[in-house]
N, C-alpha and C positions, 0 to 999 in steps of 0.2 A: 448568300452564302446558304444552303442546306444544312440542315443539322440530321447528326446520325443519332438513333438510338441505340445505346449501349444499356442493355438492361443486366448487365453483369459486373456492375461496380461496385466495388467494396472498399467500406473504410474501417480502418484503424486507428482507434485512441491510442494514444502514448501509456496510458494509465487505464489497468484494469483491476476491478476491486470483485473479490471472491466471497464476501460478506454480504449481510443487509445493507445496502448500500443508502437507506433511510438512516439508522442508525452512524452510519461513517458522517452522513452531511450532517444529521444534528450534533454530534459530539464535536465536528471540526467548526460548527460556528457559534455552540455553548460552551464547549469546553476545549479548548485547544492540543492541550496534551493527549488528551483520551484520544482524540483525533488521529493523532500522531501516530499513537502507540496503535490503535486498530489498522491506519495504512500501511504499517510495517506488519503487522501479523497476517493481514489480509490482501494487500497490496501487490500488484507486479506491475513493471515497465516493460513496455514494447518497445524495442529499436531496433529498427532495419528486421534483419530475420531472427531475433533472439528475445525471449521474454526473460528477464530479471526478475526472481522472488530476492524477497531479503527474508531470512532465518536468525532468529533471535535467540541463544543458547539457554538462555535462563528460563525463569516462570514468569510467563504471562500473569498469572494472579498476584504475584508481588510487586510486578511493574505496573500493574494499573492498580493497586493497593497506595503504592507509592503518587502514583499519580494522582490520586484522586487527595490526599494528606497532604504531600508537601512534593511537586511535581518536580524540582530540580535533583530530588533523590533517584526518578526515576531515570531523568539523562546518565546520571553518573551510575545507576546500572546498566544500561544501556552502555556505554562505554567501555565498562567493567569484563561486563560477560562479552559483548561483543555481537555482533550482527554478520553474518555471512550472508554475500550474493551468490545465489545458486542460477546459473545462467542454463537456460532450455532451447533450443530450437523451436521455433517457432512452427505449428502444423497448418 
């Protein structure tokens, strides 16, 4: 069976991160709550032909502060203020 060469193969990963990937991975490994907050702040999920962004309504400064001091309070802040899911068509 002969293989055909297709040079136009594009791969899409289901998660896209718009910030520094180094700090994202470091915080996911070392201090998981900060990694999750960075994922909410700069992350996007790609599903079919849509990109889904997360938008936190509160202050990221306070959210990160409480994640460092006592991380259950940061998750309570996320629940109180809410996280919006913004849907955008993929380009």
